[in-house]
LUMSE-55045 format. One record per residue (C-alpha): x, y, z. Coordinates in nm, 2 decimals, always signed. Last residue first. Example, Ala and Ser with C-alpha at 12.3 -4.5 7.8 and 13.67 -1.06 7.14 Angstrom:
<recs>
+--------+--------+--------+
|     px |     py |     pz |
+--------+--------+--------+
|  +1.37 |  -0.11 |  +0.71 |
|  +1.23 |  -0.45 |  +0.78 |
+--------+--------+--------+
</recs>
This chain:
<recs>
+--------+--------+--------+
|     px |     py |     pz |
+--------+--------+--------+
|  -5.95 | +10.16 |  -6.44 |
|  -6.02 | +10.32 |  -6.10 |
|  -6.40 | +10.31 |  -6.18 |
|  -6.37 |  +9.94 |  -6.27 |
|  -6.20 |  +9.88 |  -5.94 |
|  -6.48 | +10.05 |  -5.75 |
|  -6.76 |  +9.86 |  -5.93 |
|  -6.56 |  +9.53 |  -5.87 |
|  -6.53 |  +9.61 |  -5.50 |
|  -6.92 |  +9.63 |  -5.46 |
|  -6.99 |  +9.29 |  -5.63 |
|  -6.69 |  +9.11 |  -5.47 |
|  -6.77 |  +9.25 |  -5.13 |
|  -7.14 |  +9.14 |  -5.17 |
|  -7.02 |  +8.80 |  -5.29 |
|  -6.80 |  +8.76 |  -4.97 |
|  -7.09 |  +8.81 |  -4.74 |
|  -7.32 |  +8.60 |  -4.96 |
|  -7.08 |  +8.31 |  -4.90 |
|  -6.88 |  +8.16 |  -5.18 |
|  -6.97 |  +7.90 |  -5.45 |
|  -6.88 |  +8.15 |  -5.73 |
|  -7.22 |  +8.10 |  -5.91 |
|  -7.41 |  +8.06 |  -5.57 |
|  -7.25 |  +8.38 |  -5.43 |
|  -7.32 |  +8.57 |  -5.75 |
|  -7.69 |  +8.46 |  -5.75 |
|  -7.72 |  +8.59 |  -5.39 |
|  -7.56 |  +8.92 |  -5.48 |
|  -7.78 |  +8.96 |  -5.79 |
|  -8.10 |  +8.89 |  -5.58 |
|  -8.01 |  +9.16 |  -5.34 |
|  -7.94 |  +9.41 |  -5.62 |
|  -8.29 |  +9.32 |  -5.76 |
|  -8.47 |  +9.40 |  -5.43 |
|  -8.24 |  +9.70 |  -5.36 |
|  -8.40 |  +9.84 |  -5.68 |
|  -8.69 |  +9.96 |  -5.45 |
|  -8.46 | +10.22 |  -5.31 |
|  -8.41 | +10.37 |  -5.66 |
|  -8.78 | +10.38 |  -5.73 |
|  -8.83 | +10.55 |  -5.38 |
|  -8.56 | +10.81 |  -5.47 |
|  -8.72 | +10.87 |  -5.81 |
|  -9.06 | +10.93 |  -5.64 |
|  -8.89 | +11.16 |  -5.38 |
|  -8.73 | +11.39 |  -5.63 |
|  -8.43 | +11.59 |  -5.52 |
|  -8.24 | +11.78 |  -5.78 |
|  -7.87 | +11.69 |  -5.78 |
|  -7.59 | +11.86 |  -5.59 |
|  -7.40 | +11.53 |  -5.55 |
|  -7.38 | +11.57 |  -5.18 |
|  -7.75 | +11.67 |  -5.14 |
|  -7.85 | +11.40 |  -5.40 |
|  -7.68 | +11.14 |  -5.17 |
|  -7.94 | +11.16 |  -4.89 |
|  -8.21 | +10.93 |  -5.01 |
|  -7.98 | +10.66 |  -5.14 |
|  -7.79 | +10.70 |  -4.82 |
|  -8.10 | +10.60 |  -4.63 |
|  -8.20 | +10.32 |  -4.86 |
|  -7.87 | +10.14 |  -4.84 |
|  -7.99 |  +9.89 |  -4.57 |
|  -8.02 |  +9.59 |  -4.79 |
|  -7.68 |  +9.58 |  -4.96 |
|  -7.49 |  +9.71 |  -4.66 |
|  -7.63 |  +9.45 |  -4.43 |
|  -7.54 |  +9.14 |  -4.63 |
|  -7.85 |  +8.91 |  -4.68 |
|  -7.76 |  +8.60 |  -4.49 |
|  -7.95 |  +8.28 |  -4.61 |
|  -7.92 |  +8.02 |  -4.33 |
|  -7.82 |  +7.67 |  -4.48 |
|  -7.61 |  +7.61 |  -4.16 |
|  -7.30 |  +7.57 |  -4.37 |
|  -7.37 |  +7.90 |  -4.54 |
|  -7.42 |  +8.07 |  -4.21 |
|  -7.09 |  +7.93 |  -4.10 |
|  -6.92 |  +8.09 |  -4.40 |
|  -7.07 |  +8.43 |  -4.32 |
|  -6.96 |  +8.40 |  -3.96 |
|  -6.59 |  +8.34 |  -4.09 |
|  -6.61 |  +8.71 |  -4.21 |
|  -6.58 |  +8.83 |  -3.85 |
|  -6.82 |  +9.01 |  -3.61 |
|  -7.11 |  +8.97 |  -3.86 |
|  -7.38 |  +9.24 |  -3.84 |
|  -7.16 |  +9.51 |  -3.96 |
|  -7.44 |  +9.77 |  -3.99 |
|  -7.79 |  +9.71 |  -3.86 |
|  -8.09 |  +9.73 |  -4.09 |
|  -8.18 |  +9.36 |  -4.10 |
|  -8.19 |  +9.04 |  -4.30 |
|  -8.11 |  +8.69 |  -4.17 |
|  -8.30 |  +8.41 |  -4.33 |
|  -8.38 |  +8.05 |  -4.22 |
|  -8.42 |  +8.10 |  -3.85 |
|  -8.34 |  +7.92 |  -3.52 |
|  -7.99 |  +8.08 |  -3.46 |
|  -7.79 |  +7.89 |  -3.20 |
|  -7.49 |  +7.83 |  -3.44 |
|  -7.46 |  +8.20 |  -3.49 |
|  -7.41 |  +8.24 |  -3.11 |
|  -7.05 |  +8.10 |  -3.12 |
|  -6.88 |  +8.22 |  -3.44 |
|  -7.03 |  +8.57 |  -3.39 |
|  -7.35 |  +8.75 |  -3.48 |
|  -7.44 |  +9.09 |  -3.34 |
|  -7.13 |  +9.30 |  -3.44 |
|  -7.36 |  +9.60 |  -3.53 |
|  -7.60 |  +9.82 |  -3.33 |
|  -7.98 |  +9.77 |  -3.34 |
|  -8.18 |  +9.64 |  -3.64 |
|  -8.09 |  +9.27 |  -3.65 |
|  -8.38 |  +9.11 |  -3.85 |
|  -8.40 |  +8.73 |  -3.79 |
|  -8.64 |  +8.56 |  -4.03 |
|  -8.84 |  +8.24 |  -4.00 |
|  -8.85 |  +8.25 |  -3.62 |
|  -8.77 |  +8.05 |  -3.31 |
|  -8.58 |  +8.27 |  -3.06 |
|  -8.20 |  +8.24 |  -3.05 |
|  -8.10 |  +8.59 |  -3.13 |
|  -8.39 |  +8.74 |  -2.95 |
|  -8.32 |  +8.57 |  -2.61 |
|  -8.08 |  +8.82 |  -2.44 |
|  -8.31 |  +9.11 |  -2.51 |
|  -8.62 |  +8.94 |  -2.37 |
|  -8.89 |  +8.88 |  -2.63 |
|  -9.21 |  +9.09 |  -2.67 |
|  -9.47 |  +8.95 |  -2.90 |
|  -9.60 |  +9.19 |  -3.17 |
|  -9.95 |  +9.27 |  -3.25 |
|  -9.84 |  +9.57 |  -3.46 |
|  -9.99 |  +9.86 |  -3.27 |
| -10.01 |  +9.73 |  -2.92 |
|  -9.71 |  +9.51 |  -2.91 |
|  -9.50 |  +9.75 |  -3.13 |
|  -9.59 | +10.04 |  -2.90 |
|  -9.51 |  +9.85 |  -2.59 |
|  -9.17 |  +9.74 |  -2.72 |
|  -9.09 | +10.11 |  -2.81 |
|  -9.19 | +10.22 |  -2.46 |
|  -8.97 |  +9.95 |  -2.31 |
|  -8.66 | +10.10 |  -2.47 |
|  -8.36 |  +9.85 |  -2.47 |
|  -8.54 |  +9.68 |  -2.75 |
|  -8.70 |  +9.35 |  -2.84 |
|  -8.95 |  +9.22 |  -3.10 |
|  -9.13 |  +8.92 |  -3.23 |
|  -9.36 |  +8.98 |  -3.52 |
|  -9.59 |  +8.78 |  -3.73 |
|  -9.59 |  +8.90 |  -4.09 |
|  -9.90 |  +9.00 |  -4.28 |
|  -9.76 |  +9.25 |  -4.52 |
|  -9.90 |  +9.54 |  -4.31 |
|  -9.71 |  +9.40 |  -4.01 |
|  -9.39 |  +9.37 |  -4.20 |
|  -9.40 |  +9.73 |  -4.32 |
|  -9.49 |  +9.85 |  -3.97 |
|  -9.21 |  +9.65 |  -3.81 |
|  -8.96 |  +9.80 |  -4.07 |
|  -9.08 | +10.14 |  -3.95 |
|  -9.01 | +10.04 |  -3.59 |
|  -8.66 |  +9.90 |  -3.67 |
|  -8.57 | +10.22 |  -3.87 |
|  -8.66 | +10.48 |  -3.60 |
|  -8.53 | +10.25 |  -3.32 |
|  -8.70 |  +9.93 |  -3.25 |
|  -8.40 |  +9.69 |  -3.21 |
|  -8.38 |  +9.31 |  -3.27 |
|  -8.67 |  +9.22 |  -3.49 |
|  -8.78 |  +8.86 |  -3.49 |
|  -8.98 |  +8.79 |  -3.81 |
|  -9.23 |  +8.50 |  -3.81 |
|  -9.37 |  +8.43 |  -4.16 |
|  -9.75 |  +8.43 |  -4.20 |
|  -9.75 |  +8.68 |  -4.47 |
|  -9.39 |  +8.77 |  -4.56 |
|  -9.46 |  +8.77 |  -4.94 |
|  -9.17 |  +8.73 |  -5.17 |
|  -9.26 |  +8.38 |  -5.24 |
|  -9.05 |  +8.06 |  -5.28 |
|  -8.94 |  +8.05 |  -4.92 |
|  -8.57 |  +8.10 |  -4.95 |
|  -8.53 |  +8.28 |  -5.28 |
|  -8.86 |  +8.48 |  -5.27 |
|  -8.80 |  +8.55 |  -4.90 |
|  -8.46 |  +8.69 |  -4.97 |
|  -8.61 |  +8.94 |  -5.23 |
|  -8.88 |  +9.02 |  -4.97 |
|  -8.61 |  +9.09 |  -4.71 |
|  -8.42 |  +9.31 |  -4.95 |
|  -8.74 |  +9.51 |  -5.02 |
|  -8.81 |  +9.54 |  -4.65 |
|  -8.45 |  +9.65 |  -4.59 |
|  -8.49 |  +9.92 |  -4.85 |
|  -8.82 | +10.06 |  -4.71 |
|  -8.66 | +10.07 |  -4.36 |
|  -8.37 | +10.27 |  -4.49 |
|  -8.60 | +10.49 |  -4.68 |
|  -8.82 | +10.57 |  -4.38 |
|  -8.50 | +10.63 |  -4.17 |
|  -8.35 | +10.90 |  -4.41 |
|  -8.50 | +11.19 |  -4.21 |
|  -8.51 | +11.49 |  -4.44 |
|  -8.40 | +11.52 |  -4.81 |
|  -8.42 | +11.89 |  -4.87 |
|  -8.51 | +12.15 |  -4.60 |
|  -8.50 | +11.91 |  -4.32 |
|  -8.14 | +11.83 |  -4.39 |
|  -8.04 | +11.47 |  -4.47 |
|  -7.69 | +11.55 |  -4.61 |
|  -7.41 | +11.77 |  -4.48 |
|  -7.11 | +11.95 |  -4.62 |
|  -7.26 | +12.30 |  -4.64 |
|  -7.09 | +12.40 |  -4.31 |
|  -7.17 | +12.64 |  -4.03 |
|  -7.55 | +12.64 |  -4.02 |
|  -7.55 | +12.29 |  -4.16 |
|  -7.43 | +12.15 |  -3.83 |
|  -7.75 | +12.29 |  -3.67 |
|  -7.97 | +12.13 |  -3.95 |
|  -7.79 | +11.81 |  -3.88 |
|  -7.90 | +11.81 |  -3.51 |
|  -8.26 | +11.89 |  -3.61 |
|  -8.25 | +11.59 |  -3.86 |
|  -8.15 | +11.37 |  -3.56 |
|  -7.82 | +11.22 |  -3.45 |
|  -7.86 | +10.95 |  -3.17 |
|  -7.76 | +10.67 |  -3.42 |
|  -7.72 | +10.81 |  -3.77 |
|  -7.80 | +11.14 |  -3.94 |
|  -7.59 | +11.29 |  -4.21 |
|  -7.21 | +11.37 |  -4.30 |
|  -7.05 | +11.47 |  -4.62 |
|  -6.67 | +11.42 |  -4.64 |
|  -6.40 | +11.56 |  -4.87 |
|  -6.60 | +11.87 |  -4.89 |
|  -6.34 | +12.11 |  -4.75 |
|  -6.22 | +11.88 |  -4.46 |
|  -6.23 | +12.19 |  -4.23 |
|  -6.61 | +12.21 |  -4.28 |
|  -6.66 | +11.88 |  -4.09 |
|  -6.46 | +12.02 |  -3.79 |
|  -6.66 | +12.35 |  -3.80 |
|  -6.98 | +12.14 |  -3.80 |
|  -6.87 | +11.97 |  -3.48 |
|  -6.82 | +12.30 |  -3.31 |
|  -7.17 | +12.41 |  -3.44 |
|  -7.31 | +12.08 |  -3.30 |
|  -7.18 | +12.15 |  -2.95 |
|  -7.28 | +12.51 |  -2.97 |
|  -7.64 | +12.41 |  -3.04 |
|  -7.64 | +12.16 |  -2.75 |
|  -7.60 | +11.78 |  -2.70 |
|  -7.36 | +11.68 |  -2.44 |
|  -7.55 | +11.53 |  -2.15 |
|  -7.82 | +11.33 |  -2.33 |
|  -7.57 | +11.25 |  -2.61 |
|  -7.34 | +11.07 |  -2.36 |
|  -6.99 | +11.06 |  -2.51 |
|  -6.78 | +10.99 |  -2.83 |
|  -6.89 | +11.14 |  -3.16 |
|  -6.84 | +10.90 |  -3.45 |
|  -6.79 | +10.97 |  -3.81 |
|  -6.83 | +10.78 |  -4.14 |
|  -6.69 | +10.77 |  -4.48 |
|  -6.74 | +10.60 |  -4.82 |
|  -6.72 | +10.73 |  -5.16 |
|  -7.00 | +10.89 |  -5.38 |
|  -7.13 | +10.83 |  -5.74 |
|  -7.40 | +10.60 |  -5.62 |
|  -7.48 | +10.27 |  -5.78 |
|  -7.62 | +10.11 |  -5.46 |
|  -7.33 |  +9.86 |  -5.46 |
|  -7.08 | +10.15 |  -5.47 |
|  -7.25 | +10.33 |  -5.18 |
|  -7.27 | +10.02 |  -4.96 |
|  -6.91 |  +9.92 |  -5.02 |
|  -6.76 | +10.26 |  -4.93 |
|  -7.01 | +10.29 |  -4.65 |
|  -6.90 |  +9.96 |  -4.50 |
|  -6.55 | +10.09 |  -4.50 |
|  -6.67 | +10.38 |  -4.30 |
|  -6.85 | +10.16 |  -4.05 |
|  -6.56 |  +9.93 |  -3.99 |
|  -6.32 | +10.22 |  -3.92 |
|  -6.57 | +10.40 |  -3.71 |
|  -6.65 | +10.11 |  -3.49 |
|  -6.30 | +10.00 |  -3.42 |
|  -6.19 | +10.36 |  -3.34 |
|  -6.49 | +10.40 |  -3.10 |
|  -6.41 | +10.07 |  -2.93 |
|  -6.05 | +10.18 |  -2.89 |
|  -6.16 | +10.51 |  -2.74 |
|  -6.33 | +10.31 |  -2.47 |
|  -6.67 | +10.22 |  -2.32 |
|  -6.84 | +10.41 |  -2.61 |
|  -7.11 | +10.65 |  -2.52 |
|  -7.24 | +10.68 |  -2.88 |
|  -7.32 | +10.96 |  -3.13 |
|  -7.29 | +10.81 |  -3.48 |
|  -7.24 | +11.05 |  -3.77 |
|  -7.37 | +10.94 |  -4.12 |
|  -7.19 | +10.85 |  -4.43 |
|  -7.05 | +11.01 |  -4.75 |
|  -6.70 | +11.03 |  -4.88 |
|  -6.68 | +11.25 |  -5.19 |
|  -6.67 | +11.07 |  -5.52 |
|  -6.64 | +10.73 |  -5.68 |
|  -6.27 | +10.68 |  -5.58 |
|  -6.32 | +10.86 |  -5.25 |
|  -6.24 | +10.57 |  -5.01 |
|  -6.23 | +10.52 |  -4.63 |
|  -6.27 | +10.87 |  -4.47 |
|  -6.30 | +10.83 |  -4.10 |
|  -6.40 | +11.13 |  -3.89 |
|  -6.34 | +11.07 |  -3.51 |
|  -6.50 | +11.28 |  -3.25 |
|  -6.46 | +11.44 |  -2.90 |
|  -6.68 | +11.73 |  -2.82 |
|  -6.67 | +11.86 |  -2.46 |
|  -6.83 | +12.19 |  -2.55 |
|  -6.54 | +12.43 |  -2.46 |
|  -6.26 | +12.17 |  -2.51 |
|  -6.35 | +12.10 |  -2.88 |
|  -6.19 | +11.78 |  -3.00 |
|  -6.07 | +11.62 |  -3.33 |
|  -5.93 | +11.29 |  -3.45 |
|  -5.92 | +11.27 |  -3.83 |
|  -5.87 | +10.94 |  -4.03 |
|  -5.77 | +10.96 |  -4.39 |
|  -5.73 | +10.73 |  -4.70 |
|  -5.85 | +10.41 |  -4.53 |
|  -5.74 | +10.07 |  -4.65 |
|  -5.89 |  +9.85 |  -4.37 |
|  -5.56 |  +9.70 |  -4.27 |
|  -5.37 | +10.03 |  -4.32 |
|  -5.61 | +10.20 |  -4.08 |
|  -5.58 |  +9.91 |  -3.82 |
|  -5.20 |  +9.92 |  -3.86 |
|  -5.20 | +10.29 |  -3.80 |
|  -5.41 | +10.26 |  -3.48 |
|  -5.17 | +10.00 |  -3.34 |
|  -5.29 |  +9.65 |  -3.27 |
+--------+--------+--------+
</recs>
């Protein structure tokens, strides 16, 4: 499929391809929708196997940010950026200044923040050449704790529906990915009395979770099919497809990863299997809730942020209730919920 057909299919407003020969920077900035305000979303730094993979990722991620921001009640639109290459080889101060100049050229149409392989320190460098950033160390800082908090709240809401109690005590939760968010989620669950199964590409992260949270290590290829009550995908997206979803051995899916389902049909299969899926952009909105005040030029108050993040519990329940009322998947219900907010704003 051509790039323009992909862009039209997802309904994007603008997609920018940019390079900097001196530093080796190659990036794509995808602005999906600005109905509610400036496009906001993080920058992902990943060594994609092909440019086509990067395009596919950034288009899906930016659309997801539109829906996430709307559902979270934020007055911002949706956007995302990806940097293509090996972060271990390319990262430097000049590299991120070059990237910052690209962001600055959009004149505030897009505000960026941390994402995979992008740290608060990196964002601070970008901020030296453009004001159009979020998640700076001086104001909102690392969004990971808020993302993890929101996922935990969403999981508790899902547990109350599926298990009759919002406590995860005694429940087996399989966490796929122990990055900054996945590890913090593990801590929340451990403190709530959950039994953890974990996996990651980083053995040190696995060892930490085993030692500190009593987790059981599971091989990467077995985590999707391991016996558990809750499957928590917290790595990259596109985890569940029409084939492997039928091998899940859980009752609830709730994690921090974006775009967990490869195609919408997977959401319908989960319904058929009586597995409750909590849509990713509903439960993982804590990070953008924390960062948005920088884009909106609002006073930052961490207590208010935590209160807003905890509202993910109620939003999750609303989406599940809507799905049951309309007799549709929770995946479809989340889209309906978020898109109705955007459509009302257009009217």
